[in-house]
Structures are given as structure tokens and as C-alpha cells.
Rosetta silent file (secondary structure, phi, psi, omega in degrees, C-alpha in Angstrom):
SEQUENCE: XXXXXXXXXXXXXXXXXXXXXXXXXXXXXXXXXXXXXXXXXXXXXXXXXXXXXXXXXXXXXXXXXXXXXXXXXXXXXXXXXXXXXXXXXXXXXXXXXXXXXXXXXXXXXXXXXXXXXXXXXXXXXXXXXXXXXXXXXXXXXXXXXXXXXXXXXXXXXXXXXXXXXXXXXXXXXXXXXXXXXXXXXXXXXXXXXX
SCORE:     score description
SCORE:     0.000 S_00000001
   1 L     0.000  126.857 -178.006  -14.188   26.483  -52.332 S_00000001
   2 E  -125.323  118.803 -179.734  -13.609   22.756  -52.718 S_00000001
   3 L    61.853   30.800  177.962  -10.664   21.478  -54.738 S_00000001
   4 L    87.520   -1.041 -179.481  -10.166   24.962  -56.146 S_00000001
   5 E  -114.543  135.910  178.986  -13.855   25.217  -57.190 S_00000001
   6 L   -68.287  147.739 -179.897  -16.418   27.385  -55.357 S_00000001
   7 L  -123.569  128.949 -179.947  -19.324   25.495  -53.792 S_00000001
   8 L  -105.007    3.012 -178.173  -22.824   26.940  -53.385 S_00000001
   9 L   -72.150  115.739 -177.387  -24.382   23.863  -51.753 S_00000001
  10 H   -64.937  -35.229 -179.934  -25.649   25.010  -48.298 S_00000001
  11 H   -65.550  -39.480  178.937  -25.578   21.467  -46.852 S_00000001
  12 H   -68.303  -39.991  177.253  -21.921   21.065  -47.844 S_00000001
  13 H   -61.621  -40.810 -179.956  -21.112   24.482  -46.377 S_00000001
  14 H   -65.468  -41.461  179.220  -22.838   23.475  -43.102 S_00000001
  15 H   -65.561  -39.567  178.308  -20.868   20.217  -42.951 S_00000001
  16 H   -66.582  -38.146  177.914  -17.608   22.051  -43.576 S_00000001
  17 H   -66.660  -35.563  178.865  -18.426   24.585  -40.862 S_00000001
  18 H   -69.258  -31.336 -177.786  -19.199   21.760  -38.398 S_00000001
  19 H   -76.547  -19.403 -179.608  -15.852   20.119  -39.156 S_00000001
  20 L   -68.459  140.432 -178.065  -13.929   23.302  -38.317 S_00000001
  21 L   -65.287  135.543  179.755  -12.492   23.195  -34.791 S_00000001
  22 L  -110.933  147.797  176.436  -14.555   25.102  -32.241 S_00000001
  23 L   -65.098  137.083 -176.415  -13.228   26.424  -28.934 S_00000001
  24 L   -94.217   73.858  177.864  -14.072   24.024  -26.095 S_00000001
  25 L  -116.698  114.318 -178.533  -15.506   26.381  -23.504 S_00000001
  26 L   -94.332  118.299  179.162  -18.447   24.943  -21.621 S_00000001
  27 L  -112.235   -6.396 -178.965  -20.706   27.617  -20.148 S_00000001
  28 L   165.283 -174.644  179.808  -23.801   25.523  -19.633 S_00000001
  29 L   -66.447  134.802  179.645  -25.951   22.893  -21.285 S_00000001
  30 L  -119.692  152.070  176.630  -25.803   23.101  -25.069 S_00000001
  31 L  -104.215  139.564  177.348  -28.022   21.555  -27.650 S_00000001
  32 L  -102.286  135.602  177.336  -26.617   19.751  -30.616 S_00000001
  33 L  -111.884  116.923  177.534  -28.348   20.020  -33.942 S_00000001
  34 L  -107.499  118.377 -178.640  -27.770   17.145  -36.323 S_00000001
  35 L   -60.683  145.101 -176.787  -29.180   17.802  -39.785 S_00000001
  36 H   -64.451  -30.104 -177.251  -31.729   15.252  -40.966 S_00000001
  37 H   -68.170  -15.283  176.936  -29.834   14.721  -44.213 S_00000001
  38 H   -78.498   -5.696  174.960  -26.952   13.142  -42.210 S_00000001
  39 L    84.319    7.503 -177.205  -29.288   10.227  -41.460 S_00000001
  40 L   -79.699  -31.826  176.716  -29.129   10.588  -37.698 S_00000001
  41 L  -128.731   96.752 -174.059  -32.838   11.288  -37.263 S_00000001
  42 L   -66.166  -22.191 -179.543  -34.794    9.636  -40.047 S_00000001
  43 L   -96.625    7.692 -179.830  -38.123   11.170  -38.960 S_00000001
  44 L    99.439  176.367 -177.313  -36.751   14.650  -38.795 S_00000001
  45 L   -72.118  131.599  176.430  -35.697   16.825  -35.897 S_00000001
  46 L  -105.184  140.361 -179.056  -37.513   16.150  -32.634 S_00000001
  47 L   -85.881  147.989  178.445  -37.809   18.942  -30.124 S_00000001
  48 L   -81.405  141.616  179.782  -36.686   18.451  -26.536 S_00000001
  49 L   -82.602  163.577  179.300  -39.386   18.666  -23.935 S_00000001
  50 H   -64.727  -36.760  179.598  -39.267   21.003  -20.965 S_00000001
  51 H   -64.579  -41.361  179.918  -39.100   17.980  -18.619 S_00000001
  52 H   -66.612  -37.272  176.530  -36.086   16.584  -20.495 S_00000001
  53 H   -59.083  -44.511  179.445  -34.357   19.977  -20.313 S_00000001
  54 H   -64.472  -40.686  178.142  -34.763   19.969  -16.520 S_00000001
  55 H   -64.416  -41.727 -179.775  -33.460   16.411  -16.228 S_00000001
  56 H   -65.712  -40.535  178.583  -30.442   17.218  -18.365 S_00000001
  57 H   -65.549  -41.165  178.809  -29.635   20.322  -16.309 S_00000001
  58 H   -65.080  -39.009  178.886  -29.926   18.359  -13.043 S_00000001
  59 H   -65.723  -41.733  178.908  -27.674   15.622  -14.400 S_00000001
  60 H   -65.845  -38.536  176.806  -25.028   18.145  -15.462 S_00000001
  61 H   -65.235  -40.304  179.656  -25.135   19.830  -12.045 S_00000001
  62 H   -64.820  -39.532  178.847  -24.781   16.464  -10.293 S_00000001
  63 H   -68.863  -32.737 -179.653  -21.781   15.542  -12.425 S_00000001
  64 H   -69.160  -29.977 -178.349  -20.158   18.906  -11.725 S_00000001
  65 L   -97.840    7.436 -178.424  -20.395   18.324   -7.948 S_00000001
  66 L   -64.596  143.428  177.829  -19.280   14.671   -8.034 S_00000001
  67 L   -87.970  153.680  175.421  -16.497   13.710   -5.658 S_00000001
  68 L   -94.361  154.385 -179.530  -13.366   12.015   -6.779 S_00000001
  69 H   -56.662  -33.570 -178.158  -12.197    8.779   -5.043 S_00000001
  70 H   -70.515  -23.274  178.843   -9.186   10.582   -3.609 S_00000001
  71 H   -64.243  -36.413 -177.735  -11.440   13.110   -1.879 S_00000001
  72 H   -85.261   -6.276 -177.629  -12.893   10.450    0.396 S_00000001
  73 H  -100.520    8.505 -179.441   -9.515    8.862    1.178 S_00000001
  74 L   -66.421  137.589  179.955   -7.972   11.846    2.918 S_00000001
  75 L   -69.239  136.046  177.991   -6.629   10.884    6.343 S_00000001
  76 L  -117.576  100.180  179.265   -8.664   12.224    9.183 S_00000001
  77 L   -75.602  133.070 -179.401   -6.611   12.291   12.345 S_00000001
  78 L   -80.480  129.316  176.159   -8.710   12.034   15.469 S_00000001
  79 L  -130.204  111.438 -177.213   -8.177   14.817   17.938 S_00000001
  80 L   -67.678  131.015  177.710  -10.240   14.543   21.079 S_00000001
  81 L   -88.897  -17.640 -178.615  -11.948   17.735   22.047 S_00000001
  82 L  -102.009  131.575  173.151  -12.802   16.446   25.521 S_00000001
  83 L   -99.501  146.312 -179.371  -10.165   16.015   28.181 S_00000001
  84 L  -144.475  150.570 -177.668  -10.817   13.509   30.905 S_00000001
  85 L   -75.804  139.437  175.882   -8.874   12.391   33.963 S_00000001
  86 L   -91.623  131.306 -178.813   -6.944    9.141   33.782 S_00000001
  87 L   -56.919  145.323 -176.646   -7.395    6.979   36.888 S_00000001
  88 L   -67.205  -26.430 -179.882   -4.384    6.998   39.191 S_00000001
  89 L   -74.455  -13.757  178.211   -4.206    3.196   39.242 S_00000001
  90 L   -87.731  133.334 -176.325   -3.576    3.231   35.466 S_00000001
  91 L   -56.800  129.043 -177.837    0.110    3.633   34.635 S_00000001
  92 L   -88.372  -26.486  179.788    0.940    7.195   33.680 S_00000001
  93 L  -132.655  160.159  178.183    4.362    6.428   32.194 S_00000001
  94 L   -70.478  143.654  177.756    5.969    3.429   30.543 S_00000001
  95 L   -61.090  134.528 -176.197    7.921    1.165   32.900 S_00000001
  96 H   -73.381   -9.889  178.686   11.579    2.142   32.756 S_00000001
  97 H   -84.666   -8.846 -176.079   12.669   -1.506   32.737 S_00000001
  98 H   -72.831   -6.091 -179.949   11.102   -2.165   29.305 S_00000001
  99 H  -112.066   37.312 -178.925   14.200   -0.806   27.607 S_00000001
 100 L  -129.727  156.846  179.752   16.656   -3.260   29.106 S_00000001
 101 H   -64.271  -34.525  179.878   18.085   -6.604   28.063 S_00000001
 102 H   -62.391  -37.833  177.482   16.754   -8.247   31.241 S_00000001
 103 H   -63.930  -45.630 -177.528   13.224   -7.310   30.212 S_00000001
 104 H   -67.578  -29.740  177.901   13.711   -8.774   26.728 S_00000001
 105 H   -69.308  -19.519  178.210   15.144  -12.017   28.154 S_00000001
 106 L   -85.977  -10.079 -179.601   11.804  -12.595   29.922 S_00000001
 107 L   -79.332  154.506  177.196    9.874  -12.408   26.620 S_00000001
 108 L   -69.256  149.890  177.841    8.859  -15.495   24.623 S_00000001
 109 H   -55.460  -37.765  178.513   11.005  -16.287   21.551 S_00000001
 110 H   -60.596  -37.930  177.292    8.037  -15.635   19.252 S_00000001
 111 H   -66.276  -40.808  178.143    7.768  -12.130   20.672 S_00000001
 112 H   -64.639  -38.711  177.456   11.460  -11.574   20.164 S_00000001
 113 H   -65.036  -41.536  178.894   11.209  -12.759   16.555 S_00000001
 114 H   -60.920  -46.676  179.642    8.293  -10.402   15.967 S_00000001
 115 H   -61.378  -42.446 -177.443   10.259   -7.477   17.376 S_00000001
 116 H   -64.520  -45.279 -175.011   13.315   -8.411   15.320 S_00000001
 117 H   -82.793  -26.655 -173.697   11.506   -8.735   11.973 S_00000001
 118 H  -109.886   -2.844  177.493    8.903   -5.973   12.318 S_00000001
 119 L  -122.720   55.072 -175.789   10.718   -3.210   14.173 S_00000001
 120 L   -62.603  139.776  174.368   13.690   -2.773   11.865 S_00000001
 121 L    77.189   11.885 -179.105   16.242   -0.142   12.692 S_00000001
 122 L  -109.790  167.506  174.984   15.036    0.453   16.245 S_00000001
 123 H   -64.385  -32.658  178.920   16.577   -0.092   19.650 S_00000001
 124 H   -61.541  -39.649  178.329   13.929   -2.755   20.247 S_00000001
 125 H   -63.914  -41.343  178.885   15.305   -4.782   17.311 S_00000001
 126 H   -62.243  -45.259  179.518   18.802   -4.526   18.744 S_00000001
 127 H   -67.491  -35.645  176.705   17.668   -5.676   22.178 S_00000001
 128 H   -65.180  -40.938  178.249   15.651   -8.535   20.651 S_00000001
 129 H   -64.690  -40.567  177.371   18.736   -9.686   18.718 S_00000001
 130 H   -62.786  -43.133 -179.171   20.845   -9.572   21.884 S_00000001
 131 H   -65.721  -41.328  178.540   18.228  -11.594   23.771 S_00000001
 132 H   -64.071  -38.310  177.091   18.000  -14.204   20.992 S_00000001
 133 H   -64.685  -38.974  177.251   21.799  -14.577   21.022 S_00000001
 134 H   -65.689  -26.450  178.249   21.699  -15.106   24.799 S_00000001
 135 L   -90.420   17.492  175.265   19.108  -17.831   24.201 S_00000001
 136 L    71.903   23.950  172.656   21.601  -19.622   21.873 S_00000001
 137 L   -90.688  145.451  179.124   20.036  -18.521   18.602 S_00000001
 138 E  -123.940  138.308 -179.390   22.405  -17.633   15.727 S_00000001
 139 E   -93.905  126.893  179.306   21.565  -15.377   12.804 S_00000001
 140 E   -96.539  116.115 -174.029   22.397  -16.716    9.331 S_00000001
 141 L   -73.898  -20.754  178.459   23.208  -13.789    7.015 S_00000001
 142 L   -78.598  -45.194 -178.263   22.607  -15.735    3.770 S_00000001
 143 L   -93.285   -6.082  178.667   19.124  -17.000    4.686 S_00000001
 144 L    52.400   44.743  178.153   18.332  -14.020    6.972 S_00000001
 145 E  -142.566  167.665 -176.875   16.878  -16.285    9.627 S_00000001
 146 E   -97.852  135.250  178.404   17.687  -17.532   13.100 S_00000001
 147 E  -122.073  150.406  174.988   19.105  -21.009   13.789 S_00000001
 148 E  -139.844  139.438  178.162   19.600  -22.906   17.034 S_00000001
 149 E   -63.232  132.177  173.785   21.365  -26.223   17.568 S_00000001
 150 L   -86.027  -33.897  176.543   18.919  -29.056   18.123 S_00000001
 151 L  -150.976  173.253  177.884   21.740  -31.350   19.208 S_00000001
 152 L   -61.338  139.242 -177.929   25.500  -31.279   19.175 S_00000001
 153 L   -62.319  145.601  179.162   26.848  -31.037   15.602 S_00000001
 154 L   -77.480  -29.190 -178.445   27.966  -34.309   13.994 S_00000001
 155 E  -140.715  130.076  178.467   30.867  -32.635   12.223 S_00000001
 156 E  -128.867  127.224  175.078   32.797  -29.488   13.177 S_00000001
 157 L  -126.320 -176.010  177.002   35.590  -27.944   11.101 S_00000001
 158 L   -71.196  -23.054 -174.991   37.242  -24.541   10.993 S_00000001
 159 L  -102.741  -25.810 -175.172   34.831  -23.408    8.215 S_00000001
 160 E  -157.572  171.086  169.162   31.491  -25.011    9.122 S_00000001
 161 E  -136.633  146.933 -176.071   29.552  -27.322   11.372 S_00000001
 162 E  -127.929  135.655 -179.990   26.983  -29.876   10.260 S_00000001
 163 E   174.351 -159.883 -179.353   24.094  -31.319   12.224 S_00000001
 164 E   -97.829  130.176 -177.383   20.446  -30.919   13.119 S_00000001
 165 E  -127.536  153.217  168.685   19.204  -27.378   13.684 S_00000001
 166 E  -103.980  132.921  177.956   15.953  -25.684   14.601 S_00000001
 167 E  -128.734  156.245  179.557   15.293  -22.545   12.574 S_00000001
 168 E   -96.083  114.884  178.841   12.619  -19.902   12.720 S_00000001
 169 E   -87.677  100.874 -174.404   10.599  -19.790    9.494 S_00000001
 170 L   -73.087  -18.196  178.537    9.364  -16.184    9.407 S_00000001
 171 L   -76.370  -37.303  178.301    7.107  -16.795    6.390 S_00000001
 172 L  -100.517   -3.046  178.559    5.071  -19.487    8.188 S_00000001
 173 L    51.322   57.425  178.868    5.863  -17.998   11.617 S_00000001
 174 E  -153.329  163.158  176.616    6.917  -21.286   13.157 S_00000001
 175 E   -95.415  134.862 -178.899   10.016  -23.148   14.284 S_00000001
 176 E  -128.425  157.926 -179.997   11.110  -26.005   12.019 S_00000001
 177 E  -103.708  136.925  179.424   13.761  -28.656   12.202 S_00000001
 178 E  -124.428  115.582 -179.184   16.464  -29.019    9.532 S_00000001
 179 E   -93.453  151.639  179.321   18.544  -32.213    9.588 S_00000001
 180 E    54.363   40.421  179.510   22.035  -32.511    8.074 S_00000001
 181 E   -88.645  135.529  177.654   22.283  -28.745    7.745 S_00000001
 182 E  -101.124  111.303  178.331   25.726  -27.274    7.072 S_00000001
 183 E   -95.965  104.172  179.722   26.124  -23.979    8.900 S_00000001
 184 E   -79.640  131.220 -176.415   29.055  -22.164    7.311 S_00000001
 185 H   -64.821  -22.111 -179.972   30.754  -19.807    9.728 S_00000001
 186 H   -68.971  -18.401  177.821   31.207  -17.152    7.036 S_00000001
 187 H   -99.035    5.602 -179.787   27.397  -16.637    7.150 S_00000001
 188 E   -84.372  124.155  175.166   27.286  -16.404   10.947 S_00000001
 189 L   -77.588  107.764 -174.637   26.452  -12.941   12.266 S_00000001
 190 L  -116.671   20.960  178.321   28.997  -12.680   15.039 S_00000001
 191 L   -69.813  140.039  172.670   28.943   -8.978   15.821 S_00000001
 192 L   -96.252  121.419 -177.870   28.820   -8.100   19.485 S_00000001
 193 L   -85.749  140.505 -179.649   26.311   -5.311   19.992 S_00000001
 194 L   -79.689    0.000    0.000   27.112   -2.586   22.489 S_00000001
């Protein structure tokens, strides 16, 4: 019935039946039939060959077994199945002096900066900060970088000192000189670490 009037046209009935929602349950390869009167196949319906049926089935099976990108990105932790003896001349334990301020004072400033910026929240960062302070570096809390006097300040007041400083540029990983720099004491990290 269309617009309140019954319709006996079989093509119209077929089109209306195709437009009705069908349950989407895929149980295997299905063939679609498009009537010639819809203009999709001007020469009429062509039959699928046996070879094409096999290719279509193989393609559908391959797509069903396809991996997702996340499947190949799963972490695979290496666990050695073979045990082997470690030579006695190779250190079996970490040296117990590596966790002391004296050890850190022997390291190069670049190493101390690396430890300070890349090992946040660890005891190593604390020891690196202590060592840098012993080497006359001062941490500026506003710029979050380390400064060291290049020469005696030209002007010293109760609130700041002004002069030439060397600072560590952590973005370019180098030491640079800053002339006429005003180091305000309110930005000086002056905590004494235990």
C-alpha cells in the first residue's frame, strides 16, 4: 500500500522490500542481486564464475584473520632461558661509593646536569644538586636553570646582584655567558639538602 493505495507492481514491491532494514548477521559470503531495471547492469545480470567465487572466499578469509596494528606492538620482555656464569673479574655488585657526594663531586658538570634534569625525584638528582652547589653553581627557580658567577658582580644589594654569569642552557645542552644579568635573591634556591 503506497499513500493509502494498494500497489500490485512487483518491481515496486521488490524495491520496498529491499529498503526494509535487514538484520546484519554475516554467516559467510553473500551475493547481492541488483535488478536490471535499477540501471546498475545495463546488459542484464551476469553470473559469477567459479574462479571468482574462490577468490572472493579467500579474500574474506584473509580479511577475517588480519592483524590489527596494536597486536604487533605488544611489549615482549626478553627473558633469557640460558643461564651462564659471569666472569669473576667482572663486578658482581655496584660500587658502594657511587651513592655518595664524594663520588658525584668527581663527575663532570655535564654529567651532573644530565643527572639533575633527567633523573627527577631520585636520590641521584639530590646528590647532583648538592655537587653542583659545591662547585659554585646556583639554581634559579624562575628560569629553572643553573647559574655560576663568571666574575665578581658589579653591583650587590640586599635584593639582587648584577654582573656576568655563566648559565647552563639545557635546551641546547651547553654553557652560555650572560652579561649584565640581574640575579634576584628571591629566585635563588637556597635550601640546604640533608
